[in-house]
N, C-alpha and C positions, 0 to 999 in steps of 0.2 A: 505521543498522545495516548496510545494503547500500550500498557505495560509499565511496571514499576521500575524505579531506578536502581534498586538493590540487585546484586548479582546472585543468581541461584546456580545450582550445579549444572544445569543445562547451559547457561551462558558461560560459565567457567570453562567447561570442556570445549564447547563449540568455538569460543573466541580464543582459547589457548591454542587450539589447532590452527586457527587462522593466523594468530600472532607468530607461531613457529613457521608457518608457511611463508610469511613475509620475511622472517629472519633468514630462512634457507634460500629463498628464491627471488627476493626483491632486486638483487644485483643483476639478475638475468633480464636483459631488456629486449623489447620488440618495438621497432620504430620509435625508439627513445622513451618508451613507457616500461615500467617494471612489470615483468610477466606475472608475478604472483598477484598483484593488485588487479590486473586485467582478468585474471581467472577467479577472482574471489567469489563471485556469484555462483559459478559452477562448482567451486570447491565446497561452499557452504550448503548448496542445494543443487543437485541431490547427492553429491558424492559422499560427504562425510555423515549423512543422516543415519545410515545403518550403524556406523561405529559409535556415534553419540548415543543412539537409542540403546545399544547393547551395553554401554559402559557407564551409564548414569548411576548404576548401583555399585560400581567399582570403587569402594571406599579408599583403597590403597592409592589408586590413581588420583582420586579427588583430593585426598590429603596432601599428596605431593604437589598437585597443581596449586592448591591454596598457598603453600609455602613459596612456590616459585613465582607465581604471577602477581599476587597482591592486587587483584582486580577488586576494587572496593565499590565501584558504581558503574553504570553504563556509560556515564560521561568519562570516567577514568579509562574504560576500555576504548572508547572512541578516540580519546586523546593519544593513547599509546599506539593505536593502529595507524593513525595519520602521521605520527612522528617518523615513520619509515620513509616517507616520500620525499625524495630529492630529485625532482624531474628537471632536467636541463631545459631552460626556456629557449624558444626559437622565435625570432622576430617574424611576424606575419602581418603585412599591411592589411588592415581591416576595411571592409566596405561598411561605412558608417550607418547605412540604412538596412543592412542585412541581418536578419534574425533567423536562427535555426531553432525550430521548436517541434515538439511532439504533435502528431495529428490528433491527440487527445484534446488539444486546445483549438480545434478547427472552428467551432462556433464563436469563440472569443476572438480569434484572429480575423475571421470574416467581418465581425462586427466592429472591432476596435483597431485593427492594425493594417488597414488597407493602404496606407501611405508608405508602408515599409516593403522591402523585398523579402518576402517570407518563403522559407523552405520548410514545408511540413514533412517530417519523417515518420515512417511507420514500418511495421514488419512486412505488410503486404498491401496491395491496392484495395481501397474501399470506394464505395460510391461517392463519398464526400469529396474525393479528389477530382471528380469530373466537373468541368465548367468552373474552375477556380478563377478568381480575379487575375488580371494580366500580370501583376507583379508577384503572383504566387507560383511556386513550383512544388513538386512532390518528389520524394526519394523513398524508394521501397527496398528495404534491406534484403528481402528474400531474392529479389531480382539481382541486386548488386553482388550478393554472395555467390550466385551462380556464374557471374562473369569473371570472378577472380582467376588469374592465370595460375594454373597448377605448377608451372615451373617456378614462379615466385614463391608459392607456398612451400614447395620442396626445398628450395634454397634456404628460406627462413627456418624451416623445420630442422634442417641439418645444423644450422648455427645454434639454434636453441638447444638441441640435443647435446651438443658438445659442452655447452655451458652448464646445463643441468647435470650431466654426468660428473663434471668436475666439481660442482657444488656438493653433490652427494658424496663424492670421494673425500673431500677435505673436511666436511662437517662431521660432528660427532654423530654416532648412530642414534636414530630417532625411533621411538616406539611405534610410530605410524608410517613415517616416510620410508622406512626400510622394507616395508611390505611390498610384495609383488602387486597386490591390488592397487595400491597408490601409484606405483611407478608405471603400470600399464595405463591407468587413467590419465596420468599427466602426459604421457606420450600421445595419446589420442586427443586429449583436450587441446593440446598445442596446435593441432591442425586447424581446428575450428576457430580458435582465438586469433590465429594469424590472419584468417580471412576477415574477422570482425574488425580488428585494428586497422587492417589495410583499407577496407571500404569506408570506415568512419574518418580515418585520417584523410583519405581522398576527398570525402564530402566537405571537410573543413577547408581544405586547400581550394576547392572549387567555389564554395560560397563565401569564404572569408568573413564569417559572421562577426558582428560587433556584440552579439549576445547569444547565449544558448539557454534554452528553457526546457526543463524536464520534470515530469511528475514524480519520478522515483529513481533514486540513485542505485537501487538494488538490481535492476535489470542488467543484462550483459551490456547493452548499448548505453544505459544510464551511467554505469561504472566507467566505461571507456571514454565516453564524452566528458565526464568529470575529470579524468586524467588528461585528456587532450586539451581541455580548457586551461590546465596548468602549463602544459607544454607551449601553447600559443598565446597565453596570457589573455584569454577571452573570459569576461565575466560569465559566471555560471549560476543560474537561478534554479532553486528547488521550489517548485510550485505544486504542492500536492492537491489532487482532486478527490481522492478517497481517503478514508481513515488510515493513518500510518502507525507503524510500530517500529521497534528496533531493527527488525528484518529489513525495513525500507531505508533506514537512515545510517546504519553503522557499517563501515566507516563512511563519514560524510565529508565531501570536499567542496560543497557549494560555497560561493562567495556571498550569496543572498538567499534568504528564505522568506517566502510569502506565506503567511499563516492565516487560519480562519479566525482565530480569536486568542484571548489571553491564556486559556488552558493549554492550547497547542504551543504557544510561545513559551510558557513556563516549562513545558515538557522538554522542548528543545534546549532551553538554557540548562536544564539538569544534565543534558548530554554534552555540556561544555561548549555549546554554540553561543558565541558572544551576542549580547543584546543588540548591539549596533548593526548586526547582520540581519536582524529579523524585523519584518514589517507586517502589521496586521492589515490584510486586504479583504478579509471575508472569503467566501468560496464562490468562484466563478462558475463551477460546474452546477451548483444548485440553481444559480440564476438561469442558465441556459437549458437546464433539464426540466425546470418547473413548467408544467403545462396545465391548462384548464381541462376539466373532465370532458370527454368526447360525447357523453350521454347525460341525460338528466337523472336526478336522483330517483325519480319514479321508474324510468326505464331500467336503471341499474338494479333497483330492488326487484323489478319484474323479471329481469333476465336471470337473476340468481335466486328467485323464489324466496325473497326476504319479506316477512310481514312488515307492514308499515310502522307498527308500534315497537319493533325490535331494535334494541341497541346493537350496533355492529362492531364486533371486536375483531380486529385484524391481527394476524400473526405472520411475520416475515421469517422464513426459515433460513438456515445456514447449513453448509455441508458437514455437519457433525454426525457421522454415521452411528457412533456409539453413545450419542446423547439424545438424538431426535426421538428415539423410541420412548425415552423417559418423558419428554415433553408431550408426546402424543397421549400418554397415560394421564398426565395432568389435565390436559384439555378434555379428554374423554370423560373425566370425572366430573366436569362441570354439569350441574343438574339441568335436565332438559326442560324443567318447568320454569326456568328463568326466561324472561323475554329478551333473549340474546341470540344472535346468529354470529357464528365464528367463520371468518374468511381466512383461509390459509394460502398465502402467496409463496410458492416454492422458489428457492434460490436456483439459479440455472445449473449449479453443480450438486444440488441436493438429490441423491439417488434413492432416498428412503420413500417408501410408497404410502405410509400412513394408513395401514389396513384397518385399524380400529376406528379411524375418523371417516373413512370413505363411505361408511354406511350410516353414520350418525346423522339424524335428521336435521339438527341445527348447525351442521358444519358443511362448508363448501370449500373444496380444494381447487385453487386456481392454478393454471399452468404457469411456468416460470416466465413465459413471454407475455403474460397479461400486462397491459399498460399500468405501470406503477402508479401514476398520478390519478387514474380512474379509481384505483384501489384506495389510495391515500385520502383522496378528497371525501369519499363517502363512508369511510369507517369512522367510528366515534372514539376509538382508543386503539393503540397499537401495542402488541406484545412482541418482544424480541430478546435475544441474548445480547448481541453486540453488533448487529447489522447497521450499516451506514443509513439505512432507511429510518432509523430512529431520529437522526438529525432532520431528515426530510419531513417526517411526520411532525416533529416539534415545530418546524417552520410553518406548518399548517395548523398549529395550535391543537394538535391531537395529544391527549394525555398518554403517558407511557406506563406499561407494566414491564419491569425489567426482570426477565427470567434468569435465575442464577442456579441451575442444577449443578450437582457435582459432575465434573467432567474429567475423563482420563487424559493423561499427558499425550500430546501429539507434537512432533518436531516443528510443524508449521502452524497448526491451528490452535494449539493450547499448550504453551510452555512457560508462561508466567501469568501475570494478571491481565493479559491482553484481552480477556473477555469480560472484564469487570469494570470497564471505564464508566459506563452509564450508571452502574450501581454506586461506584465511588463518587461520582459527580452528583449523586442524588437527583437524577433526571426524572425519576418517577418512583412508583412503589416497587420495592425489591421483593421478588417472589422466589422462595427457596424450596417449596414443595407444593403438592397438589392442594392441600388444605388451605394454604395461604392464597393460592390462585382462586379457589372457590370463594373464599371470604372477600377478596378484592373485587371479583366479578359481581358478586351479590351486592356489595356496597356501591359499586359504580353504576349499577342499574337501578338502585332503589334509594340511594342517599345523595341528593344534589350537592350537599356540602362537601362530600368526598371528592366529587369532580372538581370543585373549586380548589380544594386542597392540592390535588394533583396538578392543576393548572398553574398554581403559584410556584410549585416546585419546578415545573417546566420553564416558566419565565426566568427564574434564577439560573437554570441550566443554560438556556439560550444566551443570556447575557455574557456568560463566561466562555461559551464555546464558539459562538459565531458573531463576529463584529457586525457584519452586514451581509445581505444578499443583493439587494437592489443597487447598492453603490459599489459592489465588488469589481465589476468590469472597469469602471472609471478609476478606482483606486489602484487597480493592478496596472492599467495602462500608464497612469501618471508616474508610478514607481519605475516602470520599464523605461520611460523617457528620461527620468532622472538618472538612472544607472548609465544609460547610453551616453548621455551628455557628460557625465563624470569621467567616462573612460575614453572619450574622443582623443 
């Protein structure tokens, strides 16, 4: 959904390293799963990040990789990475009512899946796990990791080390795998991954699920559960709750994909995900997260000292340390004689302090834990670069100003067009500098037809991006039932 299909140098180098990692180490197995695939998340992030960052300008290496790999598209990369996997299947009698799913789906499960035997998994205990329905259970990975027998770990580690050393000996010398840095990392990473595969394999054998549902295949457990689903022939559903990019999806092993709307469906199809695996269900997270405001508009304005005649312009930040100072200057340049108050809602990981805005009389900076829907309900328009809040604002019919400053490369946050989705989708007015922002804010506060124009753009965007919110839980449950019946 976020990011173009064309392969740039970042993708070429990153996925060439992953491809070679699979070539060298996929034959090494742990509990019947290929070691390299189990380690792919840790390999991509954070291990190879410094090497990729340092070598993006290495034209000799890039030229060689272009000749060797012939990676033409992200779909092509996904297809080539998946081709390595030949996991021997193991027959496991399933519990036809058992579903293993992430605790990110707690609200949906409590509402729609009470008749099933649900196991909610997560990294650690949360309050939501208290007082679950009688057919519901919880599994906390942090607790289970601590219980793993060290004798079992050492035994598996010795077996892996022998196979790894042999593979390194018989394979041609590799520009990266021959380094001491990589070999030390691999040795240490094996210890942790043995524990992860052990506890997740144990969870599968205990619950014998008829279905596994996960929001992202890129996490350590998302990756391993995807591999275990192939080992035990359990249908695996990819059900994203937040915006996704190639980092979340490649390589992708899901049997079924539940998507928000046609834009996301088309994005997946460009990654060579076949259309018959994709179902448009809408977004269940938006349904369960949406809340009515906890205070009236009058009390809201009074609390934030907003004049009753002011247009309220919201800004949801993101953790772009080398970009947020630019946006601050854009906002600081908005004339104070306009009847507008600007509310800045900070992202939980945004460490920038916004010193220029903190003393500006028509700006209020809200803490990251300020209730999102109190904020969204009472703003008149939202500014953001690529935050998921743009979808949520759109669902409340708030016009969008899409901020598109020049942004430096970042391995995770900005490596292709992953921050231009709203601009490419024409979700609102595209703003590329301070002058354009001033012009847009002036028009939106003084020209009623301009608001109508932005609202029409918003409606077109919503139709393509989100099939439904109100019917998303029912559509999702119906598809889950259909899949489980099909695989009985």
